[in-house]
C-alpha angles and dihedrals in degrees: 000000000000122000091247090053092046092049092048091054095048093044093051089052090050094039098046091058088060088205137110105261137134108259117237120257116267118269135175091256109039091160090073086093089068135061107234118228133173117302115249135174116263105267093202130077104216120207122241116268109267119240135192129071121315132203126266090216089064088068093072095111117154095210099036112045115204110199132148111253094007112155134200128181121203134189125212128222086228091057130263131069145237135222118211122197124183128210116193134182132205093259102067096266125120142168127212117206113205116195122185127153110324094335136088128194124188120196122194119215139186131204112222133177088259097048145276120335120194114203137150117041124195126192128203124178147081093341094052121250136297140154134234104210126199112234098178135002136189124185131005137281096221120010122229092243123024124190127186110276093020118141132200141155146209129208118193130181111202139177137200114185107314092337122098135185144177122228117194117183125183118193135195126187099227098184143272125305139179106249128187117203132162088265092059143269118323138183095221137182109237110217122190117215123198134159141099145271126216110207132150091009093302133108112220131182129235132190138167149120135263125193116210123194118204111256092007110061127214111010096170137008131185123179119184112262094013135087117275120236131209132193113257101177140340141192119193114180116218 
């Protein structure tokens, strides 16, 4: 398997969780984190990624704070930790730098009238550097307003080198729960994520849960077949 192919598989695993966790180390069989099913054509027709300048006011999202120099630290059930630092501009665009071990991921995001959209991901580490670029996107990662029982989705077409993939995520706001993490006690919105990824000519399923605390962001994340992560500390400037 080429480095580009390996990186694409690992990044999709990381990206599809849409949470701040330390990616697993590369292996010869990264798709073991997924349950293979029959390959099908993507049923959706994603819209091109929008360009131009956004609006800083669109970043006022209760469950996904966007603030320049905001910092979150997470621990993994598999051991280790990651530090996430956000850089945000005045036009609704931001970048999260996630550092864990010898690897660094950066994720580009955009505030839109409908919510937060996470897009391009870049990896730098032991295996060199590469970028998974979003070609088309439909939907949002985190809506601007989320009510209990609300459902939404996001479909992303991405490329890394000569490899391409489709990530489709379907979300449902299950309800609020009291969550205890190393960072403290939170009354968090539990969001279920399901969907699939097509990569290396195969369609694979994904499923898990994320817990969002208002004004904080993700306080816990647990994707099936992958280590869970919990918030250790955070600092979000006003």
